[in-house]
C-alpha positions in Angstrom: 5.7 4.0 -29.3 6.1 6.6 -26.7 8.6 7.6 -24.1 7.5 8.2 -20.6 9.9 9.8 -18.1 10.4 11.5 -14.7 13.8 12.6 -15.9 15.6 13.9 -19.0 15.5 12.5 -22.4 17.8 14.7 -24.5 18.1 13.6 -28.1 15.0 11.6 -27.8 12.3 14.0 -28.7 10.7 12.4 -31.6 7.2 11.1 -31.6 5.0 11.1 -28.5 6.7 12.5 -25.5 5.7 12.7 -22.1 8.3 15.2 -20.9 8.0 15.1 -17.0 6.0 13.1 -14.7 5.9 14.1 -11.1 6.0 13.3 -8.7 9.1 11.2 -9.6 10.1 7.5 -9.1 12.6 8.5 -6.6 10.0 9.8 -4.3 7.5 7.1 -4.7 5.4 8.8 -7.6 3.2 6.5 -9.4 5.7 6.0 -12.2 7.9 4.2 -9.6 4.8 1.6 -9.3 4.8 0.5 -12.7 5.9 -2.8 -13.8 6.6 -4.6 -17.2 3.4 -5.3 -19.0 1.2 -2.6 -17.3 -0.9 -0.5 -19.7 -0.4 3.3 -19.8 -2.9 5.2 -21.6 -1.9 8.3 -23.4 -4.6 10.7 -24.9 -2.8 13.4 -26.3 -6.0 15.3 -27.5 -7.5 15.1 -24.0 -4.2 15.8 -22.1 -4.5 12.6 -20.5 -2.1 10.1 -19.0 -3.3 7.2 -16.8 -2.3 3.6 -15.9 -4.8 1.0 -15.9 -4.7 -0.2 -12.6 -7.2 -0.4 -9.8 -6.8 2.2 -6.9 -6.3 -1.2 -4.5 -3.3 -2.3 -6.6 -1.8 1.0 -6.7 -2.0 1.2 -3.0 -0.6 -2.2 -2.4 2.1 -1.6 -4.6 2.7 1.9 -2.9 2.9 0.2 0.6 5.4 -2.2 -0.6 7.7 0.2 -2.6 11.1 1.2 -1.0 13.3 3.9 -2.2 16.6 3.1 -4.1 19.7 3.4 -2.2 21.7 6.3 -3.2 24.1 6.1 -6.0 26.3 8.4 -4.5 27.0 8.7 -0.7 29.6 11.3 -0.5 30.8 14.2 -2.6 29.1 16.7 -4.9 26.5 14.4 -6.5 25.5 13.0 -3.0 24.9 16.5 -1.7 22.9 17.3 -5.0 20.8 14.3 -4.7 20.0 15.0 -1.0 19.2 18.8 -1.5 17.7 19.2 -4.9 13.9 19.7 -4.8 11.5 17.7 -7.2 11.5 19.4 -10.9 7.6 20.3 -10.2 9.1 22.4 -7.4 11.6 24.0 -9.4 14.6 21.6 -9.2 16.4 24.0 -6.8 18.9 23.3 -4.3 17.5 23.7 -1.0 19.7 24.8 2.3 21.1 22.2 4.3 19.0 21.6 7.5 15.8 22.7 5.9 
């Protein structure tokens, strides 16, 4: 059993872990394209993480992907969601208008 996430998993750090997958699902990263039943290969020794899908299938899913509607539309959480960068870029809040 493994946990693969593009978010935090505080308290769930036992066994095989993939701590962060980038780009995140929220911006259409490959993790957003996965479906129940897809096979994900994790080879810790080779430091390899891949999904067993053809390039054509991934492209088809990518074309059909739509971002989720924001959970928060106003207030501090909405501002944070709008302005924070990807974790792979430091997860920093960018100035508005940038």
